C-alpha positions, 0 to 999 in steps of 0.5 A: 788526464786523470779519472776523479777518484771517487768518494769512499766512507769507512766504518773504522775501529781503533783500539788503545794498547792493551785494551787499556780504559784510556778513555775512561777519564772524560778529560781524555775522550773530550780531547780525542772529540776536539781532534777529531774535529780540527782534522774535519774542520781543515777538511782532511775528512768528513766526520759521519759519526763517532763513538769514544769507548773506554777502550777504543773508538768507533768512527764513520769518516769519509777522506777527502779526495787527497787523503787516503784512510791511512793518512786519516788515522795517521793524523788522527791517532798522532795528533791526539797522542801528540795533544795527550802528550806523557801520557805513554803509549795509548794505541794499538798498532793497528786498525780495522776498517769496513769499506762501506758499500751502500745507504744500507750499509751507512746507515747500519753502521752510524746505528751501531756506532750510535748504540754502542754505548747502550749495549754496554750499559751507558745512561746518558752516554756524553761521547757520541756523535748523537751529541754532536749533530749539528757538527755531522757531516752528511753522507756524501753524494755518490756521481 
């Protein structure tokens, strides 16, 4: 009998190719957010937080039991690239991931993501999870 895989939450940073300000266009940022919610609604991962900055994205996700982090990022990056067809290469080849250790780390990562636009001096920034609180998933309960 196989042991049940533990749900793990990850803070992930994805950069655009050559730090191009691809998401400076509102339509591009909104299409990316739609892509996130589409895969979340397909139960590929829980979505706890995000910010779509002009040249990078921060995510706080918990992959579903049948998904790896790499597969989730493949869906997100590939799904967005497909939806944004004709816009050329969008993504830097890799991503940075941090495994969230505990409740304090989860809260800290979520606060970091929410504050990213403030640190860059973007006022009333609309492409952050705090504008979508009713659609965010709570932190999973660890067994």
